[in-house]
N, C-alpha and C positions, 0 to 999 in steps of 0.2 A: 422532126424531133423524135417522134414515136418510133419511126423505122430505124433510126440510128440506135436508140435504146434497145430495141429488140435484137438488132444485130450484135450489139455488145454483149447482151445476155447470152445469146447463142454461143458466142466465142468463149465467154467465161465458163459456160457449161461444158463445152468441148475440152477446154483446158483442164477443168476439174476432173472430168472422166478420164482424160489421158493421164493425169497424175495418179488417179486411183489405180488404173490398170497397170501402168509401168511400176508403180510402187509395189503392187501385188506380185508382179514378176520378180522384182528385185528381192523381195522378202522370201519368196518361194525358192529362189536360187540360193539365197543365204542359208535357208533351211534344208538344202539338198533335195528338194522336190523336183526342181527343174535343172537340167545340166547347164553348166557354164564354165568357161575356162578361167575366168577371173573371179567371179563372185561366189562360186560353189563352196559352200561350207564356211563362209566368212560371216561372223556375227555382225560386223559393221553393216553389211547390206540388209540384214534383218531389221536393224534399227532404222536405217535410212529409208528402206521400203515401207516400213510401218508408219514412219513419220509422213511420208508422201501420201499414203492412203488416208491418214487422219486429216491432213491439210486439205487434200482433195475433197473429202467428204464434208468438211466444214465449209469450204468454198461453194460446193454444190448446194448445200443447205442454205447458205446465205443468199445465193443467187435465186433459188427457187421460192423463197418466202416472200 
């Protein structure tokens, strides 16, 4: 039981970090800091990326406590 719980926590931490990193990339592309064909300069991606960073941070905090 303990090993399964540890594995689940690792998976959730990995998903939270992935959400934070990809959200940051989306937001930076929307803010025109990183080049992109689709997301460059689009305010929608700033909002989506920021929301992903916040959700990932909350998930990471919840798993780590």
